[in-house]
PDB file as gemmi writes it, atoms N, CA and C in Angstrom:
CRYST1    1.000    1.000    1.000  90.00  90.00  90.00 P 1                      
ATOM      1  N   UNK A   1     -18.246 -29.437 -73.779  1.00  0.00           N  
ATOM      2  CA  UNK A   1     -18.769 -28.503 -72.787  1.00  0.00           C  
ATOM      3  C   UNK A   1     -19.894 -29.176 -72.018  1.00  0.00           C  
ATOM      4  N   UNK A   2     -20.105 -28.687 -70.825  1.00  0.00           N  
ATOM      5  CA  UNK A   2     -21.160 -29.231 -69.975  1.00  0.00           C  
ATOM      6  C   UNK A   2     -22.525 -28.945 -70.589  1.00  0.00           C  
ATOM      7  N   UNK A   3     -23.445 -29.873 -70.403  1.00  0.00           N  
ATOM      8  CA  UNK A   3     -24.781 -29.714 -70.974  1.00  0.00           C  
ATOM      9  C   UNK A   3     -25.781 -29.350 -69.883  1.00  0.00           C  
ATOM     10  N   UNK A   4     -26.968 -28.992 -70.313  1.00  0.00           N  
ATOM     11  CA  UNK A   4     -28.041 -28.671 -69.380  1.00  0.00           C  
ATOM     12  C   UNK A   4     -28.671 -29.982 -68.934  1.00  0.00           C  
ATOM     13  N   UNK A   5     -28.498 -30.316 -67.647  1.00  0.00           N  
ATOM     14  CA  UNK A   5     -29.046 -31.536 -67.078  1.00  0.00           C  
ATOM     15  C   UNK A   5     -29.323 -31.314 -65.596  1.00  0.00           C  
ATOM     16  N   UNK A   6     -30.166 -32.135 -65.015  1.00  0.00           N  
ATOM     17  CA  UNK A   6     -30.503 -32.025 -63.596  1.00  0.00           C  
ATOM     18  C   UNK A   6     -29.242 -32.269 -62.775  1.00  0.00           C  
ATOM     19  N   UNK A   7     -28.988 -31.369 -61.835  1.00  0.00           N  
ATOM     20  CA  UNK A   7     -27.809 -31.470 -60.982  1.00  0.00           C  
ATOM     21  C   UNK A   7     -26.634 -30.644 -61.456  1.00  0.00           C  
ATOM     22  N   UNK A   8     -26.696 -30.121 -62.652  1.00  0.00           N  
ATOM     23  CA  UNK A   8     -25.592 -29.326 -63.201  1.00  0.00           C  
ATOM     24  C   UNK A   8     -25.515 -27.984 -62.472  1.00  0.00           C  
ATOM     25  N   UNK A   9     -24.308 -27.590 -62.089  1.00  0.00           N  
ATOM     26  CA  UNK A   9     -24.084 -26.284 -61.468  1.00  0.00           C  
ATOM     27  C   UNK A   9     -23.859 -25.274 -62.589  1.00  0.00           C  
ATOM     28  N   UNK A  10     -24.548 -24.133 -62.481  1.00  0.00           N  
ATOM     29  CA  UNK A  10     -24.465 -23.085 -63.500  1.00  0.00           C  
ATOM     30  C   UNK A  10     -24.203 -21.744 -62.836  1.00  0.00           C  
ATOM     31  N   UNK A  11     -23.832 -20.772 -63.655  1.00  0.00           N  
ATOM     32  CA  UNK A  11     -23.681 -19.399 -63.206  1.00  0.00           C  
ATOM     33  C   UNK A  11     -24.699 -18.573 -63.973  1.00  0.00           C  
ATOM     34  N   UNK A  12     -25.495 -17.774 -63.256  1.00  0.00           N  
ATOM     35  CA  UNK A  12     -26.476 -16.911 -63.906  1.00  0.00           C  
ATOM     36  C   UNK A  12     -25.743 -15.785 -64.631  1.00  0.00           C  
ATOM     37  N   UNK A  13     -26.175 -15.462 -65.841  1.00  0.00           N  
ATOM     38  CA  UNK A  13     -25.516 -14.424 -66.628  1.00  0.00           C  
ATOM     39  C   UNK A  13     -26.384 -13.198 -66.835  1.00  0.00           C  
ATOM     40  N   UNK A  14     -27.633 -13.230 -66.394  1.00  0.00           N  
ATOM     41  CA  UNK A  14     -28.536 -12.102 -66.609  1.00  0.00           C  
ATOM     42  C   UNK A  14     -29.386 -11.867 -65.376  1.00  0.00           C  
ATOM     43  N   UNK A  15     -29.859 -10.646 -65.232  1.00  0.00           N  
ATOM     44  CA  UNK A  15     -30.751 -10.323 -64.131  1.00  0.00           C  
ATOM     45  C   UNK A  15     -30.003  -9.881 -62.890  1.00  0.00           C  
ATOM     46  N   UNK A  16     -30.742  -9.632 -61.828  1.00  0.00           N  
ATOM     47  CA  UNK A  16     -30.134  -9.139 -60.588  1.00  0.00           C  
ATOM     48  C   UNK A  16     -29.276 -10.193 -59.907  1.00  0.00           C  
ATOM     49  N   UNK A  17     -29.450 -11.462 -60.267  1.00  0.00           N  
ATOM     50  CA  UNK A  17     -28.666 -12.547 -59.672  1.00  0.00           C  
ATOM     51  C   UNK A  17     -27.474 -12.941 -60.544  1.00  0.00           C  
ATOM     52  N   UNK A  18     -27.121 -12.111 -61.513  1.00  0.00           N  
ATOM     53  CA  UNK A  18     -26.013 -12.411 -62.435  1.00  0.00           C  
ATOM     54  C   UNK A  18     -24.718 -12.614 -61.652  1.00  0.00           C  
ATOM     55  N   UNK A  19     -23.984 -13.643 -62.030  1.00  0.00           N  
ATOM     56  CA  UNK A  19     -22.726 -13.966 -61.384  1.00  0.00           C  
ATOM     57  C   UNK A  19     -22.848 -14.939 -60.224  1.00  0.00           C  
ATOM     58  N   UNK A  20     -24.056 -15.306 -59.851  1.00  0.00           N  
ATOM     59  CA  UNK A  20     -24.281 -16.219 -58.732  1.00  0.00           C  
ATOM     60  C   UNK A  20     -24.386 -17.659 -59.206  1.00  0.00           C  
ATOM     61  N   UNK A  21     -23.919 -18.594 -58.362  1.00  0.00           N  
ATOM     62  CA  UNK A  21     -24.010 -20.025 -58.675  1.00  0.00           C  
ATOM     63  C   UNK A  21     -25.404 -20.540 -58.368  1.00  0.00           C  
ATOM     64  N   UNK A  22     -25.858 -21.490 -59.179  1.00  0.00           N  
ATOM     65  CA  UNK A  22     -27.138 -22.149 -58.937  1.00  0.00           C  
ATOM     66  C   UNK A  22     -27.049 -23.571 -59.478  1.00  0.00           C  
ATOM     67  N   UNK A  23     -28.020 -24.386 -59.110  1.00  0.00           N  
ATOM     68  CA  UNK A  23     -28.077 -25.767 -59.580  1.00  0.00           C  
ATOM     69  C   UNK A  23     -29.425 -25.997 -60.244  1.00  0.00           C  
ATOM     70  N   UNK A  24     -29.423 -26.773 -61.316  1.00  0.00           N  
ATOM     71  CA  UNK A  24     -30.653 -27.113 -62.021  1.00  0.00           C  
ATOM     72  C   UNK A  24     -31.330 -28.249 -61.267  1.00  0.00           C  
ATOM     73  N   UNK A  25     -32.595 -28.048 -60.876  1.00  0.00           N  
ATOM     74  CA  UNK A  25     -33.331 -29.076 -60.145  1.00  0.00           C  
ATOM     75  C   UNK A  25     -34.417 -29.725 -60.993  1.00  0.00           C  
ATOM     76  N   UNK A  26     -34.835 -29.073 -62.089  1.00  0.00           N  
ATOM     77  CA  UNK A  26     -35.863 -29.648 -62.958  1.00  0.00           C  
ATOM     78  C   UNK A  26     -35.777 -29.005 -64.338  1.00  0.00           C  
ATOM     79  N   UNK A  27     -35.963 -29.806 -65.371  1.00  0.00           N  
ATOM     80  CA  UNK A  27     -36.044 -29.288 -66.732  1.00  0.00           C  
ATOM     81  C   UNK A  27     -37.520 -29.147 -67.065  1.00  0.00           C  
ATOM     82  N   UNK A  28     -37.966 -27.914 -67.322  1.00  0.00           N  
ATOM     83  CA  UNK A  28     -39.382 -27.642 -67.579  1.00  0.00           C  
ATOM     84  C   UNK A  28     -39.718 -27.905 -69.050  1.00  0.00           C  
ATOM     85  N   UNK A  29     -38.971 -27.307 -69.963  1.00  0.00           N  
ATOM     86  CA  UNK A  29     -39.113 -27.566 -71.399  1.00  0.00           C  
ATOM     87  C   UNK A  29     -37.793 -27.233 -72.076  1.00  0.00           C  
ATOM     88  N   UNK A  30     -37.800 -27.073 -73.399  1.00  0.00           N  
ATOM     89  CA  UNK A  30     -36.542 -26.857 -74.121  1.00  0.00           C  
ATOM     90  C   UNK A  30     -35.935 -25.480 -73.868  1.00  0.00           C  
ATOM     91  N   UNK A  31     -36.686 -24.544 -73.269  1.00  0.00           N  
ATOM     92  CA  UNK A  31     -36.173 -23.205 -73.022  1.00  0.00           C  
ATOM     93  C   UNK A  31     -36.006 -22.856 -71.547  1.00  0.00           C  
ATOM     94  N   UNK A  32     -36.692 -23.562 -70.654  1.00  0.00           N  
ATOM     95  CA  UNK A  32     -36.698 -23.191 -69.245  1.00  0.00           C  
ATOM     96  C   UNK A  32     -36.316 -24.356 -68.334  1.00  0.00           C  
ATOM     97  N   UNK A  33     -35.631 -24.011 -67.241  1.00  0.00           N  
ATOM     98  CA  UNK A  33     -35.296 -24.962 -66.183  1.00  0.00           C  
ATOM     99  C   UNK A  33     -35.620 -24.307 -64.846  1.00  0.00           C  
ATOM    100  N   UNK A  34     -35.782 -25.124 -63.808  1.00  0.00           N  
ATOM    101  CA  UNK A  34     -35.958 -24.599 -62.462  1.00  0.00           C  
ATOM    102  C   UNK A  34     -34.611 -24.654 -61.766  1.00  0.00           C  
ATOM    103  N   UNK A  35     -34.217 -23.534 -61.149  1.00  0.00           N  
ATOM    104  CA  UNK A  35     -32.921 -23.446 -60.488  1.00  0.00           C  
ATOM    105  C   UNK A  35     -33.096 -23.062 -59.025  1.00  0.00           C  
ATOM    106  N   UNK A  36     -32.095 -23.399 -58.227  1.00  0.00           N  
ATOM    107  CA  UNK A  36     -32.037 -23.002 -56.824  1.00  0.00           C  
ATOM    108  C   UNK A  36     -30.570 -22.745 -56.487  1.00  0.00           C  
ATOM    109  N   UNK A  37     -30.336 -21.793 -55.598  1.00  0.00           N  
ATOM    110  CA  UNK A  37     -28.971 -21.469 -55.209  1.00  0.00           C  
ATOM    111  C   UNK A  37     -28.944 -20.691 -53.915  1.00  0.00           C  
ATOM    112  N   UNK A  38     -27.737 -20.417 -53.414  1.00  0.00           N  
ATOM    113  CA  UNK A  38     -27.594 -19.668 -52.168  1.00  0.00           C  
ATOM    114  C   UNK A  38     -28.178 -18.263 -52.298  1.00  0.00           C  
ATOM    115  N   UNK A  39     -27.793 -17.549 -53.348  1.00  0.00           N  
ATOM    116  CA  UNK A  39     -28.265 -16.183 -53.565  1.00  0.00           C  
ATOM    117  C   UNK A  39     -29.250 -16.106 -54.727  1.00  0.00           C  
ATOM    118  N   UNK A  40     -29.747 -17.261 -55.163  1.00  0.00           N  
ATOM    119  CA  UNK A  40     -30.690 -17.332 -56.284  1.00  0.00           C  
ATOM    120  C   UNK A  40     -31.992 -17.912 -55.765  1.00  0.00           C  
ATOM    121  N   UNK A  41     -33.086 -17.216 -56.053  1.00  0.00           N  
ATOM    122  CA  UNK A  41     -34.399 -17.710 -55.626  1.00  0.00           C  
ATOM    123  C   UNK A  41     -34.747 -18.992 -56.383  1.00  0.00           C  
ATOM    124  N   UNK A  42     -35.548 -19.822 -55.745  1.00  0.00           N  
ATOM    125  CA  UNK A  42     -36.008 -21.051 -56.377  1.00  0.00           C  
ATOM    126  C   UNK A  42     -37.091 -20.682 -57.390  1.00  0.00           C  
ATOM    127  N   UNK A  43     -36.702 -20.656 -58.674  1.00  0.00           N  
ATOM    128  CA  UNK A  43     -37.633 -20.241 -59.721  1.00  0.00           C  
ATOM    129  C   UNK A  43     -37.194 -20.787 -61.064  1.00  0.00           C  
ATOM    130  N   UNK A  44     -38.046 -20.591 -62.056  1.00  0.00           N  
ATOM    131  CA  UNK A  44     -37.677 -21.028 -63.396  1.00  0.00           C  
ATOM    132  C   UNK A  44     -36.787 -19.973 -64.028  1.00  0.00           C  
ATOM    133  N   UNK A  45     -35.933 -20.421 -64.931  1.00  0.00           N  
ATOM    134  CA  UNK A  45     -34.948 -19.549 -65.551  1.00  0.00           C  
ATOM    135  C   UNK A  45     -34.771 -19.970 -67.007  1.00  0.00           C  
ATOM    136  N   UNK A  46     -34.584 -18.998 -67.868  1.00  0.00           N  
ATOM    137  CA  UNK A  46     -34.317 -19.276 -69.272  1.00  0.00           C  
ATOM    138  C   UNK A  46     -32.919 -19.882 -69.401  1.00  0.00           C  
ATOM    139  N   UNK A  47     -32.780 -20.899 -70.219  1.00  0.00           N  
ATOM    140  CA  UNK A  47     -31.495 -21.564 -70.418  1.00  0.00           C  
ATOM    141  C   UNK A  47     -30.469 -20.597 -71.000  1.00  0.00           C  
ATOM    142  N   UNK A  48     -30.915 -19.616 -71.777  1.00  0.00           N  
ATOM    143  CA  UNK A  48     -30.009 -18.635 -72.374  1.00  0.00           C  
ATOM    144  C   UNK A  48     -29.362 -17.744 -71.315  1.00  0.00           C  
ATOM    145  N   UNK A  49     -29.914 -17.709 -70.105  1.00  0.00           N  
ATOM    146  CA  UNK A  49     -29.385 -16.884 -69.032  1.00  0.00           C  
ATOM    147  C   UNK A  49     -28.488 -17.664 -68.087  1.00  0.00           C  
ATOM    148  N   UNK A  50     -28.093 -18.870 -68.467  1.00  0.00           N  
ATOM    149  CA  UNK A  50     -27.241 -19.721 -67.639  1.00  0.00           C  
ATOM    150  C   UNK A  50     -25.973 -20.093 -68.384  1.00  0.00           C  
ATOM    151  N   UNK A  51     -24.864 -20.148 -67.648  1.00  0.00           N  
ATOM    152  CA  UNK A  51     -23.597 -20.642 -68.180  1.00  0.00           C  
ATOM    153  C   UNK A  51     -23.244 -21.901 -67.399  1.00  0.00           C  
ATOM    154  N   UNK A  52     -23.390 -23.090 -68.007  1.00  0.00           N  
ATOM    155  CA  UNK A  52     -23.105 -24.330 -67.269  1.00  0.00           C  
ATOM    156  C   UNK A  52     -21.616 -24.471 -66.952  1.00  0.00           C  
ATOM    157  N   UNK A  53     -21.316 -25.073 -65.813  1.00  0.00           N  
ATOM    158  CA  UNK A  53     -19.942 -25.361 -65.421  1.00  0.00           C  
ATOM    159  C   UNK A  53     -19.711 -26.863 -65.531  1.00  0.00           C  
ATOM    160  N   UNK A  54     -18.508 -27.284 -65.250  1.00  0.00           N  
ATOM    161  CA  UNK A  54     -18.182 -28.710 -65.309  1.00  0.00           C  
ATOM    162  C   UNK A  54     -18.645 -29.441 -64.050  1.00  0.00           C  
ATOM    163  N   UNK A  55     -19.028 -28.704 -63.002  1.00  0.00           N  
ATOM    164  CA  UNK A  55     -19.432 -29.302 -61.731  1.00  0.00           C  
ATOM    165  C   UNK A  55     -20.868 -29.802 -61.784  1.00  0.00           C  
ATOM    166  N   UNK A  56     -21.142 -30.829 -60.983  1.00  0.00           N  
ATOM    167  CA  UNK A  56     -22.475 -31.392 -60.862  1.00  0.00           C  
ATOM    168  C   UNK A  56     -22.669 -31.822 -59.413  1.00  0.00           C  
ATOM    169  N   UNK A  57     -23.909 -31.674 -58.885  1.00  0.00           N  
ATOM    170  CA  UNK A  57     -24.201 -32.067 -57.507  1.00  0.00           C  
ATOM    171  C   UNK A  57     -25.451 -32.930 -57.473  1.00  0.00           C  
ATOM    172  N   UNK A  58     -25.669 -33.587 -56.330  1.00  0.00           N  
ATOM    173  CA  UNK A  58     -26.865 -34.399 -56.118  1.00  0.00           C  
ATOM    174  C   UNK A  58     -27.993 -33.488 -55.655  1.00  0.00           C  
ATOM    175  N   UNK A  59     -29.118 -33.496 -56.367  1.00  0.00           N  
ATOM    176  CA  UNK A  59     -30.242 -32.623 -56.034  1.00  0.00           C  
ATOM    177  C   UNK A  59     -31.436 -33.416 -55.513  1.00  0.00           C  
ATOM    178  N   UNK A  60     -31.196 -34.588 -54.957  1.00  0.00           N  
ATOM    179  CA  UNK A  60     -32.305 -35.422 -54.487  1.00  0.00           C  
ATOM    180  C   UNK A  60     -32.878 -34.932 -53.154  1.00  0.00           C  
ATOM    181  N   UNK A  61     -32.136 -34.101 -52.407  1.00  0.00           N  
ATOM    182  CA  UNK A  61     -32.607 -33.613 -51.119  1.00  0.00           C  
ATOM    183  C   UNK A  61     -33.461 -32.360 -51.260  1.00  0.00           C  
ATOM    184  N   UNK A  62     -33.622 -31.665 -50.140  1.00  0.00           N  
ATOM    185  CA  UNK A  62     -34.405 -30.430 -50.153  1.00  0.00           C  
ATOM    186  C   UNK A  62     -33.526 -29.248 -50.581  1.00  0.00           C  
ATOM    187  N   UNK A  63     -34.131 -28.064 -50.655  1.00  0.00           N  
ATOM    188  CA  UNK A  63     -33.429 -26.878 -51.136  1.00  0.00           C  
ATOM    189  C   UNK A  63     -32.257 -26.503 -50.228  1.00  0.00           C  
ATOM    190  N   UNK A  64     -32.404 -26.705 -48.932  1.00  0.00           N  
ATOM    191  CA  UNK A  64     -31.336 -26.349 -47.993  1.00  0.00           C  
ATOM    192  C   UNK A  64     -30.090 -27.216 -48.203  1.00  0.00           C  
ATOM    193  N   UNK A  65     -30.279 -28.500 -48.491  1.00  0.00           N  
ATOM    194  CA  UNK A  65     -29.123 -29.362 -48.735  1.00  0.00           C  
ATOM    195  C   UNK A  65     -28.444 -29.009 -50.059  1.00  0.00           C  
ATOM    196  N   UNK A  66     -29.221 -28.560 -51.036  1.00  0.00           N  
ATOM    197  CA  UNK A  66     -28.644 -28.138 -52.312  1.00  0.00           C  
ATOM    198  C   UNK A  66     -27.818 -26.870 -52.108  1.00  0.00           C  
ATOM    199  N   UNK A  67     -28.344 -25.928 -51.320  1.00  0.00           N  
ATOM    200  CA  UNK A  67     -27.614 -24.690 -51.035  1.00  0.00           C  
ATOM    201  C   UNK A  67     -26.319 -24.977 -50.294  1.00  0.00           C  
ATOM    202  N   UNK A  68     -26.353 -25.935 -49.373  1.00  0.00           N  
ATOM    203  CA  UNK A  68     -25.139 -26.309 -48.626  1.00  0.00           C  
ATOM    204  C   UNK A  68     -24.109 -26.936 -49.556  1.00  0.00           C  
ATOM    205  N   UNK A  69     -24.562 -27.767 -50.497  1.00  0.00           N  
ATOM    206  CA  UNK A  69     -23.641 -28.390 -51.453  1.00  0.00           C  
ATOM    207  C   UNK A  69     -23.015 -27.343 -52.366  1.00  0.00           C  
ATOM    208  N   UNK A  70     -23.796 -26.321 -52.754  1.00  0.00           N  
ATOM    209  CA  UNK A  70     -23.250 -25.246 -53.578  1.00  0.00           C  
ATOM    210  C   UNK A  70     -22.226 -24.420 -52.805  1.00  0.00           C  
ATOM    211  N   UNK A  71     -22.433 -24.252 -51.520  1.00  0.00           N  
ATOM    212  CA  UNK A  71     -21.500 -23.483 -50.694  1.00  0.00           C  
ATOM    213  C   UNK A  71     -20.159 -24.188 -50.594  1.00  0.00           C  
ATOM    214  N   UNK A  72     -20.147 -25.513 -50.683  1.00  0.00           N  
ATOM    215  CA  UNK A  72     -18.904 -26.276 -50.596  1.00  0.00           C  
ATOM    216  C   UNK A  72     -18.069 -26.201 -51.864  1.00  0.00           C  
ATOM    217  N   UNK A  73     -18.670 -25.784 -52.974  1.00  0.00           N  
ATOM    218  CA  UNK A  73     -17.930 -25.700 -54.250  1.00  0.00           C  
ATOM    219  C   UNK A  73     -17.095 -24.457 -54.318  1.00  0.00           C  
TER     220      UNK A  73                                                      
END                                                                             
């Protein structure tokens, strides 16, 4: 299964953004990561609230380029 790593595309499973795609841009600690997505605010998120997918994207650009890459998936 896919692991939690920078660039990994995930689906949120909890909260008002549940079901939306996002990408991990930073690993904060063993429980939290920072995510960004089209319909997901740029914020930290508990790893337990994410379902990783097999997809991965390049997150070296700004937030807008990450959102565009997620839209292409």
